[in-house]
Structure formats: structure tokens, C-alpha cells
C-alpha positions in Angstrom: 0.0 0.0 0.0 1.3 3.5 -0.8 2.2 5.6 2.3 -0.1 8.4 3.1 1.0 11.9 4.2 0.4 11.1 7.9 2.6 8.0 7.8 5.4 10.0 6.2 5.2 12.6 9.0 5.4 9.9 11.7 8.4 8.3 10.1 10.2 11.7 9.9 9.4 12.4 13.6 10.9 9.0 14.7 14.0 9.6 12.7 14.4 13.0 14.3 14.0 11.6 17.9 16.7 8.9 17.2 19.1 11.6 15.9 18.4 13.7 19.1 19.2 10.7 21.4 22.4 9.9 19.5 23.6 13.5 19.7 22.8 13.6 23.5 24.9 10.4 24.0 27.8 11.9 22.2 27.7 15.1 24.2 27.5 13.2 27.5 30.5 10.9 26.5 32.6 14.0 25.7 31.7 15.8 29.0 32.3 12.7 31.1 35.9 12.5 32.6 38.2 9.7 31.8 38.5 6.8 34.2 34.8 6.6 35.0 32.4 4.1 33.4 29.9 5.4 31.0 26.3 5.4 32.3 23.6 3.9 30.2 20.9 6.4 29.1 17.5 6.0 30.6 15.2 4.9 27.9 12.1 5.0 30.2 11.7 8.1 32.2 10.4 7.8 35.7 6.7 8.8 36.2 6.2 12.1 38.0 3.3 13.3 40.0 1.3 15.8 38.0 -0.5 18.5 40.0 -2.9 21.0 38.6 -1.5 24.5 38.3 -2.6 26.9 41.0 -5.1 29.7 40.1 -4.2 33.3 39.1 -1.0 32.1 37.3 0.0 32.5 33.6 -0.5 29.5 31.5 2.5 27.2 30.8 4.6 28.0 27.8 3.8 26.0 24.6 5.8 22.9 23.9 8.9 23.5 21.7 8.7 22.3 18.1 11.1 19.6 16.9 14.3 21.0 15.3 15.1 20.1 11.8 16.9 16.9 11.2 20.7 17.0 11.5 20.7 20.1 13.8 22.1 19.8 17.3 19.7 20.0 20.3 19.1 23.5 21.6 21.2 24.6 24.5 19.3 26.7 27.0 22.5 28.3 28.2 23.1 30.1 24.9 20.1 32.3 25.4 19.6 35.0 28.0 19.8 33.7 31.6 16.6 33.6 33.5 16.3 33.6 37.2 14.5 30.6 38.7 12.3 32.9 40.8 10.9 34.4 37.6 9.6 31.1 36.3 6.0 30.0 37.3 5.8 27.2 39.8 4.4 24.8 37.3 7.1 25.4 34.7 9.5 22.6 33.8 13.0 23.5 34.8 15.9 22.2 32.6 19.0 21.0 34.4 21.1 23.5 32.4 19.2 26.4 34.1 20.2 25.0 37.5 23.9 24.9 36.4 23.7 28.4 34.9 22.2 30.0 38.1 24.7 30.6 40.8 23.9 29.6 44.4 23.0 26.4 46.2 20.4 24.1 44.6 17.0 24.4 46.3 15.9 21.3 48.2 12.5 19.9 47.2 10.6 17.7 49.6 10.5 14.0 48.7 7.4 12.0 48.4 6.1 11.3 51.9 5.5 7.8 52.9 2.1 7.9 54.5 2.4 4.6 56.2 5.6 5.7 57.9 4.0 8.8 59.5 0.7 7.2 60.4 -0.3 7.3 64.0 0.4 4.0 65.8 -3.2 3.6 66.9 -4.4 3.6 63.3 -1.6 1.5 62.0 -2.4 -2.2 61.7 0.4 -4.4 63.1 1.5 -7.4 61.2 0.9 -10.7 63.1 3.8 -12.2 61.2 6.3 -9.7 62.6 4.9 -9.9 66.1 4.8 -13.6 66.2 8.2 -14.4 64.8 11.3 -15.0 66.9 14.5 -13.2 66.3 17.1 -15.5 64.9 20.7 -14.7 63.9 20.5 -15.4 60.2 23.6 -17.1 58.8 25.4 -15.2 56.1 26.5 -18.3 54.1 23.3 -20.1 53.4 24.2 -21.8 50.1 24.6 -25.4 51.5 25.0 -28.3 49.2 23.3 -31.7 49.6 25.7 -34.3 51.1 25.6 -38.0 50.4 23.4 -40.2 52.6 24.8 -41.7 55.8 23.7 -45.2 54.9 25.6 -45.1 51.7 28.9 -44.1 53.3 31.4 -46.5 54.6 31.8 -47.1 58.4 35.0 -45.1 58.6 33.4 -42.1 56.9 30.1 -42.0 58.7 31.4 -40.1 61.8 32.9 -37.3 59.6 29.8 -37.2 57.4 27.6 -37.0 60.5 29.6 -34.1 61.9 29.3 -32.4 58.5 25.6 -32.8 58.4 25.3 -31.5 62.0 27.2 -28.4 61.0 25.1 -28.0 57.9 22.0 -28.1 60.1 23.4 -25.3 62.2 22.8 -22.8 59.3 19.9 -20.5 60.2 17.4 -19.4 57.5 14.9 -16.6 57.5 11.2 -17.7 58.0 9.6 -14.4 59.1 10.7 -11.4 57.0 11.2 -13.3 53.7 9.7 -16.8 54.0 10.1 -17.5 50.2 13.9 -16.9 50.2 16.4 -19.8 50.0 13.7 -22.4 49.4 16.2 -24.8 47.8 18.7 -24.6 50.7 15.8 -24.9 53.3 14.8 -28.1 51.7 18.3 -29.4 51.9 18.5 -28.7 55.6 15.0 -30.3 56.2 16.1 -33.4 54.4 19.3 -33.6 56.4 17.4 -33.2 59.7 15.0 -36.0 58.8 18.0 -38.2 58.0 19.6 -37.4 61.3 16.5 -38.2 63.3 16.1 -41.6 61.6 19.8 -42.4 61.8 20.1 -41.7 65.6 16.9 -43.5 66.4 17.6 -46.7 64.5 21.4 -47.1 64.4 23.5 -48.3 67.3 27.0 -47.1 68.1 26.8 -43.8 66.2 27.1 -41.4 69.2 30.8 -41.1 69.8 32.6 -38.5 72.0 33.1 -36.2 69.0 29.4 -36.1 68.3 28.4 -34.6 71.7 29.6 -31.0 71.2 28.4 -30.9 67.6 24.9 -32.1 68.5 24.5 -29.8 71.5 25.8 -26.8 69.5 23.4 -27.6 66.6 20.4 -27.7 69.1 21.5 -24.5 70.9 21.9 -22.5 67.6 18.5 -23.5 66.3 16.5 -23.3 69.5 18.0 -20.6 71.7 16.7 -17.2 70.4 14.9 -14.1 71.4 11.2 -14.7 71.8 8.6 -12.3 70.3 6.5 -10.1 72.6 3.4 -11.6 74.0 0.2 -11.2 71.9 -2.2 -11.5 74.9 -2.8 -8.5 77.0 -1.5 -8.2 80.6 -3.3 -10.6 83.0 -5.7 -11.8 80.2 -6.7 -15.5 80.4 -6.1 -17.6 77.4 -9.3 -19.1 76.0 -8.6 -22.0 73.7 -12.0 -21.7 72.0 -11.7 -18.0 71.1 -7.9 -17.1 71.2 -5.6 -18.5 68.5 -2.1 -19.4 69.7 0.9 -17.6 68.0 2.7 -20.3 66.0 6.5 -20.2 65.3 7.2 -19.6 61.6 10.4 -21.6 61.7 8.6 -24.7 63.0 9.3 -26.9 59.9 13.0 -26.9 60.9 12.6 -26.4 64.7 10.4 -29.4 65.1 13.0 -31.7 63.5 15.7 -30.1 65.7 13.7 -31.0 68.9 13.0 -34.5 67.6 16.6 -35.1 66.9 17.7 -33.9 70.4 15.1 -36.1 72.1 16.3 -39.1 70.2 19.8 -38.1 71.1 19.0 -38.0 74.8 16.9 -41.2 74.7 19.5 -43.2 72.7 21.1 -46.2 74.4 24.5 -45.0 73.4 24.0 -41.7 75.3 26.4 -41.3 78.2 25.6 -38.5 80.7 29.1 -38.5 82.1 30.4 -37.4 78.7 27.5 -35.1 77.9 27.7 -33.2 81.2 30.6 -31.2 79.9 28.3 -29.6 77.3 24.8 -29.8 79.0 25.5 -27.6 82.0 23.7 -25.1 84.2 23.9 -22.4 81.5 22.3 -24.7 79.0 19.4 -25.5 81.4 18.8 -21.8 82.1 18.5 -21.1 78.4 16.2 -24.1 78.0 13.9 -22.8 80.7 13.6 -19.4 79.1 12.1 -21.0 76.1 9.1 -22.1 78.1 7.7 -18.6 77.7 7.1 -19.4 74.0 3.5 -19.0 72.8 3.6 -22.0 70.5 2.1 -24.9 72.4 3.9 -27.4 70.2 7.2 -26.1 71.2 6.3 -26.1 74.9 5.3 -29.7 74.6 8.7 -30.7 73.2 10.4 -28.6 75.9 8.5 -30.3 78.6 9.7 -33.7 77.4 13.2 -32.5 76.8 13.6 -31.0 80.3 12.1 -34.1 81.9 14.7 -36.3 80.1 17.5 -34.0 81.3 16.2 -34.1 84.9 16.2 -37.9 84.8 19.7 -38.3 83.1 21.7 -35.6 85.0 21.5 -36.0 88.8 23.8 -33.1 89.4 21.4 -30.7 87.7 18.3 -31.6 89.6 18.6 -29.1 92.4 19.5 -26.4 90.0 16.5 -27.1 87.8 14.1 -27.0 90.8 15.7 -23.7 91.9 15.4 -22.1 88.5 11.7 -23.2 88.2 11.1 -21.6 91.6 12.6 -18.4 90.4 10.4 -18.4 87.4 7.3 -18.9 89.6 8.5 -16.1 92.0 8.8 -13.7 89.1 5.4 -14.8 87.8 3.6 -14.4 91.1 5.1 -11.2 92.5 6.2 -9.3 89.4 4.8 -10.0 85.9 1.9 -12.4 86.2 2.6 -13.3 82.6 4.2 -16.6 81.5 3.1 -19.1 78.9 4.8 -22.2 80.3 3.5 -22.4 83.9 1.2 -25.4 83.1 4.1 -27.3 81.5 6.5 -26.6 84.4 3.9 -27.7 86.9 3.3 -30.9 84.9 7.0 -31.6 85.2 7.0 -30.8 88.9 4.1 -33.2 89.4 6.2 -36.2 88.2 9.2 -34.9 90.2 7.1 -34.6 93.4 5.8 -38.1 92.9 9.4 -39.4 93.1 10.4 -37.5 96.3 11.8 -39.7 99.0 10.3 -39.8 102.5 10.6 -38.0 104.9 10.3 -34.8 102.8 13.1 -32.3 103.0 12.5 -28.8 104.4 13.4 -27.5 100.9 10.4 -29.3 99.4 8.0 -28.2 102.2 9.1 -24.6 101.7 8.5 -24.9 98.0 4.9 -26.1 98.7 4.1 -23.2 101.1 6.0 -20.4 99.4 5.5 -21.2 95.7 2.6 -23.6 95.1 0.1 -22.1 97.5 0.7 -18.4 96.4 0.2 -19.6 92.8 -3.5 -19.7 93.6 -3.9 -15.9 93.7 -2.8 -15.1 90.2 -5.4 -13.9 87.6 -4.7 -16.6 85.0 -5.3 -19.5 87.4 -7.6 -21.3 85.0 -4.6 -21.8 82.6 -2.7 -24.0 85.0 -5.1 -25.0 87.9 -5.4 -28.7 87.1 -1.6 -29.2 87.2 -1.3 -27.0 90.3 -4.0 -29.0 92.2 -2.2 -32.3 91.2 1.1 -31.0 92.7 -0.6 -30.0 96.0 -2.4 -33.4 96.3 0.9 -35.2 95.6 2.5 -33.4 98.5 -0.4 -34.2 100.9 -0.2 -37.9 99.9 3.5 -37.9 100.7 3.1 -36.0 104.0 -0.4 -35.7 105.6 0.9 -33.4 108.3 1.0 -30.6 105.6 -2.8 -30.6 105.5 -3.4 -27.9 108.0 -1.0 -25.2 106.4 -2.3 -26.1 102.9 -6.0 -25.7 103.8 -5.3 -22.5 105.8 -3.4 -21.2 102.8 -6.3 -21.9 100.5 -8.7 -20.2 102.8 -6.4 -17.2 102.9 -6.4 -16.8 99.1 -10.1 -17.8 98.7 -11.6 -15.5 96.0 -14.3 -13.0 97.1 -16.0 -11.9 93.9 -14.5 -14.2 91.1 -17.1 -17.0 90.9 -15.3 -19.2 88.3 -12.1 -19.0 90.4 -14.2 -20.0 93.5 -15.5 -23.0 91.6 -11.9 -24.1 90.9 -11.1 -23.8 94.6 -14.0 -26.0 95.4 -12.8 -28.6 92.9 -9.3 -28.6 94.5 -10.7 -28.7 98.0 -12.7 -31.9 97.2 -9.6 -33.5 95.9 -7.8 -32.6 99.1 -10.7 -33.9 101.3 -10.4 -37.3 99.4 -6.8 -37.8 100.6 -7.2 -36.1 104.0 -6.7 -38.2 107.2 -9.5 -38.0 109.8 -7.0 -36.8 112.4 -6.0 -33.9 110.2 -9.6 -33.2 109.3 -10.5 -32.3 112.9 -7.9 -29.6 112.9 -9.4 -27.7 109.9 -13.0 -28.6 109.8 -14.4 -25.5 111.5 -12.9 -22.9 109.2 -13.3 -25.2 106.2 -17.0 -25.7 106.6 -17.7 -22.1 107.4 -16.3 -21.3 104.0 -18.4 -24.1 102.5 -21.5 -22.7 104.2 -20.7 -19.3 102.7 -20.4 -20.9 99.3 -23.9 -22.5 99.7 -25.2 -19.0 100.5 -23.6 -17.6 97.3 -26.1 -15.9 94.9 -24.1 -17.4 92.0 -25.8 -20.7 91.3 -22.6 -22.5 90.0 -20.8 -21.8 93.3 -23.7 -23.1 95.4 -24.2 -26.1 93.1 -20.5 -27.1 93.3 -20.5 -26.8 97.1 -23.7 -28.9 97.4 -22.1 -31.7 95.2 -20.0 -32.5 98.3 -23.0 -34.3 99.6 -22.6 -36.9 96.8 -19.1 -37.8 98.1 -19.3 -40.8 100.5 -16.0 -40.2 102.2 -16.8 -36.5 102.9 -20.2 -37.6 104.4 -18.4 -40.1 106.6 -16.1 -37.3 107.9 -19.2 -35.1 108.6 -21.0 -37.9 110.4 -18.0 -38.5 112.7 -18.0 -34.8 113.6 -21.7 -34.0 113.4 -21.8 -32.3 116.8 -19.5 -29.6 115.5 -20.5 -29.3 111.9 -24.3 -29.5 112.0 -24.7 -26.1 113.7 -22.4 -24.5 111.1 -24.0 -26.0 107.9 -27.8 -26.3 108.8 -28.6 -22.5 109.1 -27.3 -21.9 105.6 -29.1 -24.9 104.2 -32.4 -24.0 105.9 -32.3 -20.4 105.0 -31.7 -20.9 101.3 -34.1 -23.8 100.9 -36.8 -21.1 100.6 -34.9 -17.9 99.6 -32.6 -19.0 96.7 -33.7 -18.0 93.3 -32.5 -21.2 91.4 -34.8 -24.2 91.5 -31.8 -26.6 91.0 -30.3 -25.3 94.2 -33.6 -26.0 96.0 -33.5 -29.6 94.9 -29.9 -30.1 96.0 -30.6 -28.4 99.4 -33.5 -30.6 100.0 -31.3 -33.6 99.2 -28.7 -32.4 101.7 -31.3 -31.8 104.4 -32.6 -35.3 103.9 -29.1 -36.8 104.3 -28.6 -34.9 107.5 -32.0 -36.1 108.8 -31.1 -39.7 108.1 -27.7 -39.2 109.6 -28.7 -38.0 113.0 -32.4 -37.1 113.4 -32.2 -36.0 117.0 -29.3 -33.6 116.5 -30.9 -32.3 113.3 -34.1 -31.4 115.3 -32.1 -29.8 118.0 -30.0 -27.6 115.6 -33.2 -26.7 113.7 -35.0 -25.6 116.9 -32.0 -23.6 118.0 -31.8 -21.9 114.7 -35.5 -20.9 114.8 -35.0 -19.5 118.3 -32.0 -17.5 117.1 -34.2 -16.1 114.2 -36.9 -15.2 116.7 -34.4 -13.5 119.0 -33.0 -11.5 116.1 -36.4 -10.3 115.1 -37.1 -9.4 118.7 -33.9 -7.4 118.9 -34.8 -5.5 115.7 -38.3 -4.7 117.2 -36.8 -3.5 120.4 -34.4 -1.2 118.6 -37.3 0.3 116.6 -39.4 0.8 119.8 -36.5 2.5 121.5 -36.2 5.0 118.7 -40.0 5.6 118.8 -39.8 6.4 122.5 -37.0 8.9 121.9 -39.1 10.6 119.2 -42.2 10.8 121.5 -40.1 12.4 124.3 -38.7 14.9 121.8 -42.2 15.9 120.7 -43.3 16.5 124.3 -40.6 19.2 124.7 -42.3 22.7 124.9 -39.6 24.3 122.8 -39.8 21.6 120.1 -41.2 24.0 117.4 -38.5 26.6 117.9 -35.7 24.1 118.3 -36.8 22.1 115.3 -35.9 25.0 113.0 -32.1 24.8 112.2 -31.8 28.6 111.8 -33.1 29.2 115.3 -30.8 26.6 116.8 -27.7 27.9 115.1 -28.5 31.6 115.9 -29.0 30.9 119.6 -25.7 29.1 120.0 -23.6 31.9 121.4 -20.7 31.1 123.6 -20.6 33.5 126.6 -17.2 35.0 127.2 -16.0 35.6 130.8 -15.8 39.2 131.8 -12.3 40.4 132.8 -11.7 40.6 136.5 -9.3 43.5 136.3 -10.1 47.1 135.6 -10.7 47.7 131.9 -9.1 50.4 129.9 -11.1 52.8 127.8 -10.2 50.9 124.6 -11.1 47.5 126.1 -14.5 48.9 127.3 -15.2 50.4 123.9 -14.4 47.1 122.2 -16.6 45.1 124.6 -19.5 47.5 124.0 -19.1 47.2 120.2 -19.3 43.4 120.6 -22.4 43.5 122.7 -24.0 45.9 120.1 -23.2 43.5 117.3 -24.6 40.5 119.2 -27.8 42.4 120.0 -28.2 43.3 116.3 -27.8 39.6 115.3 -30.4 38.6 117.9 -32.8 41.3 116.8 -32.6 40.1 113.2 -33.3 36.5 114.2 -36.3 37.5 116.4 -37.8 39.6 113.6 -37.6 36.5 111.3 -39.2 34.3 113.9 -42.1 36.8 114.5 -42.7 37.0 110.7 -43.0 33.2 110.6 -45.3 33.1 113.6 -47.6 35.8 112.0 -48.5 33.4 109.2 -51.8 31.8 109.7 -51.9 28.0 109.6 -53.4 26.5 106.5 -52.5 29.5 104.3 -50.9 28.4 101.0 -47.1 29.2 100.8 -45.9 32.0 98.7 -44.6 30.7 95.4 -42.1 33.5 95.1 -40.5 32.6 98.4 -40.4 28.9 97.5 -38.7 29.5 94.2 -35.8 31.3 96.0 -33.1 29.3 97.7 -32.7 30.2 101.4 -29.3 30.9 102.7 -28.0 28.7 105.5 -27.7 30.3 109.0 -24.2 29.9 110.4 -23.1 30.7 114.0 -22.1 34.3 114.3 -18.7 35.2 115.7 -18.0 38.4 117.7 -14.9 39.3 115.8 -16.6 38.7 112.5 -19.6 40.9 113.4 -17.4 43.7 114.7 -15.2 43.6 111.6 -18.3 43.9 109.4 -19.6 47.0 111.4 -16.2 48.7 111.0 -15.8 47.8 107.3 -15.9 50.6 104.8 -16.1 50.1 101.1 -13.9 51.8 98.5 -16.7 54.1 97.5 -17.2 55.3 101.0 -13.5 56.0 101.4 -13.3 57.9 98.1 -16.4 60.0 98.9 -15.1 61.0 102.3 -11.8 62.0 100.8 -13.5 64.2 98.2 -15.7 65.9 100.7 -12.6 66.7 102.9 
């Protein structure tokens, strides 16, 4: 097809643009000093933010026409120099103008990152950054796949195992850039899987040279800075509503924990050799990891610490001491720790293995650590494990029953009903293992608290307390001490059998009363009769108190000055403290002052009498004046002599100025 006129013009414009670019490259290469590499021209210009020109400004200059082909590009420095201040704000400034104008180059504000300057309360935090631990990422992460251990000869397996352990010590980034180094991450995961199977199923592979490498590999991968807690301070973790924060590096970390567990449980493991590397510092770092929010990691840590406690006898006292320190910090300082339940579960198995008689150290741990653990806010997260530890102590030494029960009564919750239900659950477990001799020591205070729980308006607390009547052993303890316990429990049962709002509680109370009736009918009738007499005496005392106040009121009405004394203004105005007259001769100034005081007092009494007469003149039955009712009456205060005299001698500024002008 023959080219049209428009196509020819387009082809000419393209040729002109190519010639302009070539000429610009030549000028830049000539101006560039020697020894520096030539920069590539930018073929795609960066997009700029276009803003509309402000009002009341001249329009922008028209675009320059393309120069003819073969001519060099126009140089703005050849023409007359223009000041940058003379140009309109929306005009495009050529770099040559900036070179031609003397003075420093003006600084223009960069594009503001709105996310950077957003207020923290409106900025949404990333769960990934909050829930990720801080690892020391290795610089050299390009690891290569090594041959399999089963394919190597027996002489080369030890060296190859050490190489794989060192290869697994390389740390990768799982939080900031999870998709980086995927190839090398897969190499490490495969090596860890191979190590787990090799240590678990092969005998004679753990030599003395393997211990430091295995411990170092575990420490490098596991010991790290934990992220801040996602739960607020003192908030209870609800498994149904709250989601646990999972560790992003768990694909590698899980295999590291599995390998170390197989390493500790191996038949070739020798604690005498490993104690050089698994020392007190290692245990302290391991206990710090119990604060992790990932429940999977805490489960592995629980098993690992239990294996270390069983293998290394020299570290047992140190482990118990460090656990006590964690609990002290949790009770009295932070009240925030994620691994209390796991640590108590370990202690439960440790307490079960205590030898008798118990040491003073173990008794102090019970009374100073385990009992105060009942007062924390997040008791529901670790209460089953805590109750198990307390019951284990009482099974070992029944003589600890009295201090334990008194400690529970000391920390018994007052307004937290779910916590009170937990205390009742633990108390029933303690009663199941309590000796009858120890029960006699604590039964009075214990059943007074149970009676208060029966009287609780919260039906769950009352219901849990009444479930004690379904326990045969507790009923046998009550029947053996019915003379002391019936007077404590029966009033609460009888009172709430008619007053409690919940029908389920009514049925449980009737069941308890029936059990007491069958247990000792004579004592039941005596206690019930005594309680009814106490109710009648209480009602009589209340009626006597009311009658006494009525008699006092009648005597007050018989007073002839009742009407005057009943008005507060009259009472306050009449209260004037008489001052004793001086025994010595008075001077003229003293006598003048005394006369002025008497005059002021007489004026006050006159005002009060006039008000009283005005009130007495009103006829009874006349409707009150609405104008007077709408105004607020001032309160009458006792008048002081000095204040009244000061008011009589007071002169305003106007009076002083008028007297000075007249003079």
C-alpha cells in the first residue's frame, strides 16, 4: 500500500527523535571525565506526580517544536539567563538552568510515605512480625546436599555425621522473607530428617566427638529471642476464642527438637560425657524457652527437660531452683508466663518421686510457691496441674494438710465466681486424701467457708458446694464430727431452701437436708430448733431497737420548745458562747471594744427575732408564697463576735473615696 501523508510525517518524527538521542549520548560521553564508566541512558523516564497549576497564574509555555533533522539540540545556556524565581511554579526547569544559576540548589521535599507517619493507633500491626522470633540469620546459606549416611562406609560415617550437624546449624529466615532460599531450606530439612532416623535406629553412632556438635546444633537453632506476647496483661487464654501464636520456623525447629530427644533417649548416650556440654547455663537457656506462645514447642520442651532431669543427677537441684525463680517472678512481678502449666506438669512427676521424709526445701517450695500460685489472675490456665502437685504433697506427708488448707482459705476469692469453683474442685480432691485426724484440725474454718459458698447468689458456686453431699468419704467425715458441723451448715441450708432463686439449688438443698435427717435425726431437730430460736431473738432485737427510737421521738415531741428548736436557723443563731468578763479594771479601749461586741450581738439577735415573728404571724393553712419557695434560702451559720465587729467597721472603697473628696 502507498504511504499516506500522515505515515510519512510519523516516520520523519521517529528519525528526528533517534538523531536527538544519538547527539545527546555523544555530548555526555565528551563531557564525562576519563577513568569513570559510561552510564547507560535512561530509555524509560520515571513517572512524575502531576499536579494542577494553581489559580491566578499565567498558562504554561507552549511545547517547543522539533528542530530540523541534522541540527544539534538546543542549549538553553546560549540564550539569556533567567532567574528561577521568575519562572512560574508549574514550569518545567531544565537541568542546564540549574547549572547556569549561581547559588545552592534548592531542596525539594521528597514523596512522603504515608504509612511511615501514620499514628500507631491507626496502623495495623502485622501478626507475622509480632509472632516471629529473632534469629541470627547465617550469612552463608548456600549449603549443598551431602551423600546419605547409609551409603557411606563405616570409617566415613562419623565425619559425614559431623558435616551434616554443622550443615543443620545454618539458620534461615522464615519471618521477613519466607520464600527466600527455598532450595537450601529443603536441603536442611532433608538432612534433619535423615539425622532423626539415623540416631533413632542405628547403634554405636554417638561417639565422643558427636556430643559437642549435637549440643551446639540444638542451641543454635532453639535458643533465640522470643517475640513479645500477643495476649494483654493478665488476660486469660481461651482455647475456644484465642488463637495461639505459632512459630514460623517450626518446619525446621520441630525436627531439631525430635533429633535432640532421640539423642537423649539413645542407648548410646552417656551422661558422664555429655555433662561437659549440657551444664547449668544450658538448662537456664532451655527454661527461658518455656515462655514461647507456641504450644507445640512447649510440649517438646517439657519432654526434653524431663529427660535432662532424669539423666543428669547433678542438675536436679539447679532445675528446681530455677523453676522456683520463674514462679516467683510470675507471682510477684509480671503475672505473665506461657509455660506455667508445662512446668507444673514436670513438677508433678518430680514430686511423685520424692523420698520420705520430705526435706525442708520441698516443704518450703509447697508453702512459698505452690500455695501463692492460687492468687494469680490466670489461674484457669494451670489450675489442674497445680492441684495435682498439691495433692501429691499431701499424699506424701499428711501433716501438711493444715497449712495447705489455711493457705487456700487465705487466698479464697471473694468476687470471682469461676475461680471460686476451681477452689471448690481442688478442696474436694484434698478432702479425698485427708486423714480423719487432720480433718479435725481444719473442719471448723473449712465448713464455714463451704456454708458461705452454699449461700452464694451465684448458682454455680452453690451447686458445686452442694455436690460435696454426693461424696461418701466426705459424708463419713461429717457424720463422725456432726456435733461440731451441723450447727455450722444447717442454718445456711435451711435459710436458702426457701430464699434461693434457682430451682436446681432448691433440689440439692432438700437432698442435703434429707441426708442430715437420716444421719442424726435428734441432732438435726435440736439444731433446727436452736436456729429458729435465734431467728426469733434476732427479730425481737430488731423490734426492740425500733421501739427505742420511737420512744425517743415521742419524748422529743413533748418538749415545749420543740417547734423553735426544730428550725435549724433558730438553733444555730441561739448558740452563742458566753465569754467571761475580765476581773481586772478595763481600759477605755477595752471597754469600747466590749460595747461594740455587745451591740453586734444584739443586732444579730434582733434580726433572728424579727424573722421568727414573721414566721409566727403566718396563719396556719394558708398556701405558701410561690415567690418565696422559688428562691433558695441561705443557711444560717453561728455568728462570731470578731466577724460581726469587723463587718460593722468595714468601709467600702466608694465610701472611702467619697469622704476623701468631701474633705
